C-alpha positions as CSV (number, residue, x, y, z in Angstrom):
1,X,0.0,0.0,0.0
2,X,1.5,3.3,-1.1
3,X,1.9,6.1,1.6
4,X,-0.6,9.0,1.5
5,X,2.2,11.5,1.2
6,X,5.6,10.6,-0.2
7,X,8.2,10.9,-3.0
8,X,8.5,9.0,-6.2
9,X,10.5,9.1,-9.4
10,X,8.9,10.1,-12.7
11,X,10.3,9.3,-16.1
12,X,9.9,12.7,-18.0
13,X,11.6,11.8,-21.2
14,X,12.8,8.6,-23.0
15,X,14.6,9.0,-26.3
16,X,16.7,6.9,-28.7
17,X,19.9,8.6,-29.8
18,X,20.9,7.3,-33.3
19,X,23.8,9.6,-34.1
20,X,26.1,8.4,-31.3
21,X,27.7,4.9,-31.3
22,X,28.1,2.8,-28.1
23,X,31.7,2.8,-27.0
24,X,31.4,-0.9,-26.1
25,X,29.6,-2.6,-29.0
26,X,29.7,0.3,-31.6
27,X,25.9,0.0,-32.1
28,X,23.9,3.2,-32.5
29,X,21.3,2.1,-30.0
30,X,21.9,4.5,-27.1
31,X,18.8,5.1,-25.0
32,X,18.4,8.2,-22.8
33,X,16.1,8.4,-19.8
34,X,15.5,11.7,-18.0
35,X,13.9,11.3,-14.5
36,X,13.0,13.6,-11.6
37,X,11.8,13.1,-8.1
38,X,8.4,14.5,-7.1
39,X,6.3,14.6,-4.0
40,X,2.8,13.2,-4.2
41,X,-0.4,13.2,-2.1
42,X,-2.7,10.2,-2.5
43,X,-0.8,9.4,-5.7
44,X,-1.5,12.9,-7.1
45,X,1.8,14.8,-8.0
46,X,2.2,18.0,-6.0
47,X,5.6,19.4,-7.1
48,X,8.9,18.2,-8.4
49,X,12.0,18.2,-6.1
50,X,15.7,17.9,-6.5
51,X,17.6,17.8,-9.7
52,X,16.9,15.9,-12.9
53,X,18.7,12.6,-13.4
54,X,19.9,11.4,-16.8
55,X,20.8,7.8,-17.5
56,X,22.3,6.6,-20.8
57,X,22.6,2.9,-21.7
58,X,23.0,0.9,-24.9
59,X,20.0,-1.2,-25.9
60,X,22.3,-3.5,-27.8
61,X,24.7,-4.6,-25.1
62,X,23.0,-3.2,-22.1
63,X,26.0,-1.3,-20.8
64,X,25.6,2.0,-19.0
65,X,27.4,5.0,-20.6
66,X,28.8,8.3,-19.6
67,X,28.5,10.7,-22.5
68,X,28.8,14.3,-21.0
69,X,27.5,16.1,-24.1
70,X,24.3,14.0,-24.2
71,X,23.8,14.2,-20.5
72,X,24.1,18.1,-20.5
73,X,21.7,18.3,-23.4
74,X,19.0,16.3,-21.8
75,X,19.4,18.0,-18.4
76,X,17.7,20.9,-20.1
77,X,14.5,18.9,-20.5
78,X,11.6,20.8,-19.2
79,X,9.6,19.4,-16.2
80,X,6.1,18.5,-17.4
81,X,3.1,20.4,-15.9
82,X,1.7,17.0,-14.8
83,X,4.1,17.0,-11.9
84,X,2.5,20.2,-10.6
85,X,-1.1,18.8,-10.8
86,X,-1.7,19.1,-7.1
87,X,-0.5,22.7,-6.9
88,X,-2.7,24.0,-9.7
89,X,-5.9,24.0,-7.7
90,X,-4.2,25.8,-4.9
91,X,-2.8,28.4,-7.3
92,X,-6.3,29.0,-8.8
93,X,-7.9,29.2,-5.4
94,X,-5.3,31.7,-4.2
95,X,-5.7,33.7,-7.4
96,X,-9.5,33.7,-7.0
97,X,-9.3,34.7,-3.3
98,X,-6.9,37.6,-4.2
99,X,-9.0,38.8,-7.1
100,X,-12.2,38.5,-5.1
101,X,-10.7,40.4,-2.2
102,X,-9.4,43.1,-4.6
103,X,-12.9,43.4,-6.2
104,X,-14.5,43.8,-2.8
105,X,-12.0,46.4,-1.7
106,X,-12.6,48.4,-4.9
107,X,-16.4,48.1,-4.4
108,X,-16.2,49.4,-0.8
109,X,-13.9,52.2,-1.8
110,X,-16.1,53.2,-4.7
111,X,-19.3,53.3,-2.5
112,X,-17.5,55.3,0.1
113,X,-16.4,57.8,-2.5
114,X,-19.9,57.9,-4.0
115,X,-22.3,57.4,-1.2
116,X,-26.0,57.0,-1.8
117,X,-29.0,57.0,0.5
118,X,-29.9,53.4,1.5
119,X,-26.3,52.2,1.6
120,X,-25.7,50.0,4.6
121,X,-22.3,50.3,6.3
122,X,-20.8,47.5,8.4
123,X,-18.8,49.2,11.1
124,X,-16.1,48.1,13.6
125,X,-15.4,49.8,16.9
126,X,-13.6,48.8,20.2
127,X,-15.0,48.8,23.7
128,X,-12.3,48.2,26.4
129,X,-10.2,46.5,23.7
130,X,-13.0,44.2,22.6
131,X,-14.1,44.6,18.9
132,X,-17.8,45.4,18.4
133,X,-19.7,45.4,15.1
134,X,-22.8,47.4,14.2
135,X,-24.5,48.6,11.0
136,X,-25.4,52.1,9.8
137,X,-27.9,52.9,7.1
138,X,-27.3,56.1,5.2
139,X,-30.4,58.2,5.3
140,X,-29.4,61.4,3.5
141,X,-26.6,63.7,2.3
142,X,-27.0,67.4,3.0
143,X,-25.5,70.5,1.4
144,X,-23.0,70.9,4.2
145,X,-21.3,67.7,3.1
146,X,-22.6,65.7,6.0
147,X,-23.8,62.1,5.7
148,X,-26.6,61.3,8.1
149,X,-27.0,57.7,9.2
150,X,-29.5,55.6,11.2
151,X,-28.0,53.1,13.7
152,X,-29.6,49.9,12.5
153,X,-31.5,47.7,14.9
154,X,-30.4,44.2,16.0
155,X,-31.9,42.6,12.9
156,X,-28.8,43.9,11.0
157,X,-26.4,42.5,13.4
158,X,-26.6,38.8,12.3
159,X,-25.3,39.3,8.8
160,X,-25.4,42.2,6.4
161,X,-26.9,40.0,3.7
162,X,-29.9,39.0,5.9
163,X,-31.6,42.4,5.8
164,X,-35.4,42.0,5.9
165,X,-36.6,44.6,3.4
166,X,-40.2,44.2,4.7
167,X,-39.3,45.0,8.3
168,X,-40.3,48.6,9.0
169,X,-37.6,48.9,11.7
170,X,-35.0,49.0,8.9
171,X,-36.5,52.2,7.4
172,X,-36.4,54.8,10.1
173,X,-36.1,58.3,8.7
174,X,-34.7,59.8,11.9
175,X,-30.9,60.1,11.7
176,X,-28.8,59.4,14.9
177,X,-25.3,59.2,13.5
178,X,-23.4,61.7,11.4
179,X,-20.1,61.7,9.5
180,X,-18.6,64.2,7.1
181,X,-18.9,62.8,3.6
182,X,-15.2,63.4,3.0
183,X,-14.4,61.2,6.0
184,X,-16.0,58.1,4.7
185,X,-13.1,56.9,2.4
186,X,-10.7,57.5,5.4
187,X,-12.9,55.3,7.6
188,X,-12.6,52.6,5.0
189,X,-8.8,52.9,4.9
190,X,-8.7,52.8,8.7
191,X,-10.7,49.6,8.9
192,X,-13.6,51.3,10.7
193,X,-15.9,50.7,7.7
194,X,-15.6,47.0,7.0
195,X,-18.2,46.6,4.2
196,X,-20.8,48.7,2.3
197,X,-23.8,47.2,0.7
198,X,-26.0,48.9,-1.8
199,X,-29.6,47.9,-2.7
200,X,-29.4,45.0,-0.3
201,X,-26.6,43.3,-2.2
């Protein structure tokens, strides 16, 4: 039974060299094998390791040969992508996570720079060193450059996506929290504004 995680040797190239004679039997039957170790998990290759190995032998007499020119040539053989099979999903997941995080950051920054009534802000504050989270709903923007918010009721506190649009408690028209509009992007940069949702999305 093969181990769950381990190391194996892969044959990455096998060629017949017809233009070089065997020093032992003079037959033009030299065979070249290029191999490389790789780590695997559940028999799925993860990544190659170590240096490539080149073996040269004569198919006619079976003797091993040392032909530096041939060895150096085939040491340049590229490692097949197959030996990175296990890494590819991790690469794509990491790329997706990075791009998703970047898109979210851009969305939050865009909403903070261009606020609209109805936007819901997920806020972070500290009380005696303990982080606290709450939600503000933007009610209006006035001519003095102030953004007036309503401190959302507990229904918001579970998750910003679970806003009940039919619940009248979510639609108070009495502001009880105010920021300068120009301060909103700075609040995002400082991590005070953690998320902004528009139109319930």
